[in-house]
C-alpha positions in Angstrom: -118.4 55.9 12.9 -115.0 54.5 13.8 -114.9 52.3 16.8 -112.6 54.8 18.5 -115.4 57.3 18.2 -117.8 54.8 19.7 -115.5 54.3 22.7 -115.2 58.0 23.3 -118.9 58.6 22.8 -119.9 55.8 25.2 -117.6 57.1 27.9 -118.8 60.7 27.3 -122.5 59.7 27.4 -122.0 57.7 30.6 -120.1 60.4 32.3 -121.8 63.5 31.1 -122.4 64.9 34.6 -118.7 64.6 35.6 -116.5 67.6 35.8 -113.1 67.8 34.1 -111.8 69.3 37.4 -112.9 66.3 39.4 -110.2 64.0 40.9 -110.1 60.6 39.1 -112.4 58.0 40.6 -110.8 55.0 42.3 -110.3 51.8 40.4 -113.4 49.5 40.3 -111.6 47.3 42.8 -108.3 47.5 44.8 -105.3 46.4 42.7 -101.6 46.3 43.2 -98.8 45.2 40.8 -101.1 46.2 37.9 -99.4 47.2 34.6 -100.2 50.9 33.9 -99.7 53.1 30.9 -101.5 55.8 28.9 -102.3 56.6 25.3 -103.9 59.5 23.4 -107.0 58.7 21.4 -108.6 61.4 19.4 -106.9 64.0 21.5 -108.0 62.5 24.8 -105.7 60.8 27.3 -106.8 57.3 28.4 -104.9 55.7 31.3 -105.0 51.9 31.3 -104.7 49.4 34.2 -104.1 45.7 33.3 -104.3 42.7 35.6 -102.7 42.9 39.1 -103.4 41.4 42.5 -106.6 41.9 44.5 -107.1 42.9 48.2 -106.6 39.5 49.7 -103.0 39.3 48.3 -103.3 35.5 47.9 -102.0 33.6 44.9 -105.5 33.1 43.6 -106.3 36.8 43.8 -104.5 37.6 40.6 -106.8 39.4 38.2 -107.2 39.3 34.5 -109.3 42.5 34.4 -108.5 45.6 32.3 -109.7 49.2 32.8 -109.5 52.5 30.9 -109.6 55.9 32.7 -110.7 58.9 30.5 -108.9 61.8 32.3 -111.4 64.3 30.8 -114.2 62.7 32.9 -112.2 61.1 35.6 -114.1 57.8 35.5 -113.1 54.2 34.7 -114.6 51.9 32.0 -114.1 48.1 32.0 -112.6 46.9 28.7 -112.0 43.5 27.3 -109.6 41.4 29.4 -106.3 40.0 28.1 -106.7 36.5 26.9 -105.3 33.8 29.1 -104.5 33.8 32.8 -104.1 36.9 34.9 -100.5 37.6 35.9 -98.2 39.8 38.0 -94.9 41.5 37.1 -96.1 42.5 33.6 -95.0 45.7 31.8 -97.2 48.0 29.7 -96.0 50.5 27.0 -97.9 52.5 24.5 -96.7 53.2 21.0 -98.9 55.4 18.8 -102.4 54.3 19.5 -101.5 50.8 20.6 -100.7 49.4 24.0 -98.2 46.5 24.5 -98.5 44.4 27.6 -95.5 42.1 28.0 -94.2 39.3 30.2 -95.0 38.7 33.8 -95.7 35.6 35.8 -98.5 33.4 37.0 -98.2 32.3 40.7 -99.7 29.1 42.1 -100.5 27.8 45.5 -97.2 25.8 45.7 -95.2 29.0 45.4 -94.1 28.4 41.9 -94.0 31.2 39.3 -94.6 30.5 35.7 -92.8 33.3 33.7 -94.5 34.0 30.4 -93.1 35.4 27.1 -96.6 36.7 26.1 -96.9 40.0 24.2 -100.6 41.1 24.0 -101.4 44.2 22.0 -104.5 46.3 22.6 -106.0 48.5 19.9 -108.2 51.3 21.4 -109.4 52.1 17.9 -110.8 48.6 17.4 -111.5 47.8 21.1 -109.6 44.5 20.5 -106.6 42.5 21.5 -104.2 40.6 19.2 -101.1 38.5 20.0 -97.7 40.0 19.2 -94.5 38.1 18.7 -93.3 36.6 22.0 -90.4 38.1 24.0 -87.2 36.2 23.0 -86.3 36.1 26.7 -89.4 35.7 28.9 -89.2 38.0 31.8 -91.1 39.4 34.7 -90.6 42.7 36.7 -88.7 44.3 33.8 -88.3 48.0 33.1 -89.6 49.2 29.7 -90.1 52.3 27.5 -91.1 53.6 24.1 -88.6 55.2 21.7 -89.4 57.5 18.7 -93.0 56.3 18.5 -91.7 53.0 17.0 -89.5 50.9 19.3 -90.3 49.2 22.6 -87.4 48.5 24.9 -87.6 45.8 27.7 -84.7 46.2 30.1 -83.6 43.4 32.4 -86.1 41.6 34.6 -86.3 38.1 36.1 -86.0 35.3 33.5 -86.3 31.5 33.9 -82.6 31.6 34.7 -82.7 34.4 37.2 -82.1 38.2 36.8 -80.9 39.1 33.3 -78.9 42.0 31.8 -80.6 41.6 28.4 -82.1 44.6 26.6 -84.8 43.5 24.2 -86.0 45.9 21.5 -89.1 45.5 19.4 -89.6 47.3 16.1 -93.4 47.9 15.7 -92.9 48.5 12.0 -91.0 45.3 11.1 -92.8 43.3 13.9 -89.4 41.8 15.0 -87.5 41.5 18.2 -83.8 42.1 18.5 -81.2 42.1 21.2 -79.7 45.5 22.1 -76.5 46.3 24.1 -77.0 44.7 27.5 -76.6 47.0 30.5 -73.3 46.5 32.3 -74.6 46.9 35.9 -75.7 44.2 38.3 -78.5 42.0 36.8 -81.8 43.1 38.6 -85.5 42.8 38.6 -88.2 45.0 40.1 -86.3 48.1 39.0 -88.0 51.2 37.6 -87.2 53.0 34.4 -88.3 55.1 31.4 -87.1 56.5 28.1 -86.7 60.3 27.6 -85.5 61.4 24.2 -82.6 59.2 23.4 -81.9 58.2 27.0 -82.9 55.2 29.0 -82.9 55.8 32.7 -83.4 53.0 35.2 -82.9 52.7 39.0 -82.3 50.0 41.6 -84.3 46.8 41.7 -83.5 43.5 43.4 -80.3 41.5 43.0 -78.9 38.2 44.2 -77.4 38.3 47.6 -75.4 35.1 47.0 -77.2 33.3 49.8 -78.8 29.9 49.2 -81.6 30.4 51.7 -83.2 33.3 53.6 -82.7 36.7 52.0 -81.6 35.4 48.6 -82.6 38.7 47.0 -81.5 42.2 48.3 -82.1 45.7 47.0 -79.7 47.3 44.6 -78.9 51.0 44.6 -77.4 51.2 41.1 -78.7 53.8 38.7 -77.9 53.8 35.0 -78.3 55.9 31.9 -78.2 54.4 28.4 -77.8 56.6 25.3 -79.5 55.1 22.3 -77.8 55.4 18.9 -80.2 57.1 16.6 -78.7 55.4 13.6 -78.9 51.9 15.2 -81.4 51.5 18.0 -79.7 48.3 19.0 -76.6 50.2 20.1 -76.7 51.7 23.6 -73.9 53.5 25.4 -74.3 52.9 29.2 -73.0 55.1 32.0 -73.5 54.9 35.7 -75.5 57.6 37.5 -75.2 58.7 41.2 -77.8 57.5 43.7 -81.2 59.0 43.4 -83.2 60.9 46.2 -85.1 58.8 48.7 -84.7 55.3 50.3 -86.9 53.2 47.9 -85.2 50.6 45.6 -87.9 48.1 44.7 -91.0 48.4 42.5 -91.0 52.2 42.2 -93.6 53.7 39.8 -91.9 55.3 36.8 -92.8 57.2 33.6 -90.9 59.4 31.1 -91.9 62.7 29.5 -90.2 63.8 26.3 -92.0 67.1 26.6 -90.6 67.8 30.1 -87.3 66.1 29.4 -87.6 64.2 32.6 -88.1 60.6 34.0 -90.4 60.6 37.0 -90.4 58.2 39.9 -92.8 57.8 42.8 -93.1 55.5 45.9 -91.7 52.0 46.0 -90.1 50.3 49.0 -86.6 50.1 50.4 -87.2 46.3 51.0 -87.5 43.5 48.6 -90.7 41.6 49.3 -93.0 38.8 48.0 -96.2 39.7 46.2 -98.0 39.8 49.6 -95.8 42.8 50.7 -93.8 40.7 53.2 -90.0 40.6 52.9 -88.1 37.3 52.7 -86.9 38.0 56.2 -90.6 38.0 57.4 -90.7 41.8 58.0 -93.4 43.8 56.3 -92.4 46.3 53.6 -93.6 49.9 53.7 -93.8 52.5 50.9 -91.6 55.5 50.5 -93.2 59.0 50.4 -90.5 60.4 48.1 -91.3 61.6 44.5 -88.4 62.6 42.3 -87.2 62.9 38.7 -84.1 62.7 36.6 -83.7 65.9 34.5 -82.0 64.7 31.3 -81.2 68.3 30.1 -79.5 69.1 33.4 -78.1 65.6 34.0 -79.3 65.6 37.6 -81.7 64.2 40.1 -84.4 66.5 41.5 -86.6 65.9 44.6 -90.2 66.9 43.9 -91.4 66.0 47.4 -90.3 63.8 50.3 -93.7 63.9 52.0 -96.3 62.5 49.5 -99.5 62.2 51.6 -100.5 58.7 50.6 -97.3 56.8 49.6 -97.6 53.5 47.8 -95.3 50.7 46.5 -95.6 47.6 44.3 -96.0 49.5 41.0 -95.7 48.5 37.4 -95.7 52.0 35.8 -97.7 55.2 36.0 -99.0 58.0 33.7 -97.9 61.6 33.2 -100.0 64.5 32.0 -99.2 68.2 31.4 -99.4 69.0 35.1 -99.5 65.8 37.1 -98.3 62.2 37.7 -101.1 59.6 37.8 -100.5 56.8 40.2 -103.0 53.9 40.0 -103.5 51.5 42.9 -100.6 49.9 44.6 -99.9 48.9 48.2 -100.2 51.6 50.8 -99.4 51.6 54.5 -99.5 48.2 56.3 -99.5 46.6 52.8 -103.1 47.6 52.1 -104.0 47.1 48.5 -105.4 50.4 47.1 -108.1 51.3 44.7 -107.1 55.0 45.0 -105.9 56.9 41.9 -103.6 59.7 42.9 -102.8 62.9 40.9 -99.4 64.0 42.2 -97.8 67.4 41.3 -94.8 67.2 38.9 -93.1 70.2 40.4 -92.0 71.2 44.0 
């Protein structure tokens, strides 16, 4: 029996009494800033959560744990952790039946942040991790997406030199990184984005305020669309989009759906904040209840709801199914770290 079959069989045996209609169970522990993506294995959708920050929100509450949610049964299984230290600001993308977890940073008690170039690849078929080629430009809080079931794009983020306009593209066939056309907008981090068809859509993030102290980072309201050249994936034609619905700008959850022709966005905060949820001005950040999408076919923003019942922020991705958006953890009201897994409607 292939090890993929072993994984599915173990989960099925453990969860035999669970109903497919049940809401997903919460995470095994509250987590925020966890990297989230999904992958199909033997026709079943598995949602993954990697690393993140625990309930205390202290620098030493960064987790190295990894979990898989089988949506058929709605239950979580602990899987092997990524090697090395846990980190925040990482990005997860699935290509085929592999999951790529890239970049991020490791905070310490002095307030320093060690940004890493690490690319760790998880194989659900083999239940194993292996090390991929490092990011050419180490970044945290980048946007990312998968293209044509072959390429991984990492857009912007915070590098060792500050926010960057770099667009890094990885070819999973040749196992090589290349630099694609950088985006022309303001360099940002903590933005949210996805790839739908040949289009990269990203929104907002944090940008430099120009100040030396205090609020050195402020929110950006720039939204951009990049058309990828099918003959040369390194070439991208960028154009500016109008502002999206809702007030959030920082660490919105995002995911793309080629089937729907839409990029989906949920939650986030209007305020730029530290990993504890407190802004640089000392004011606490709060999540937005707005869920919206960009319809690539219609070239327009659409509001799904402006009253999500349990809004959250501090996200590093989410998952999409045929009828729902899956939001995993995050920070809720009063900066509470959540274990909740929310299934949000994709339509009004």
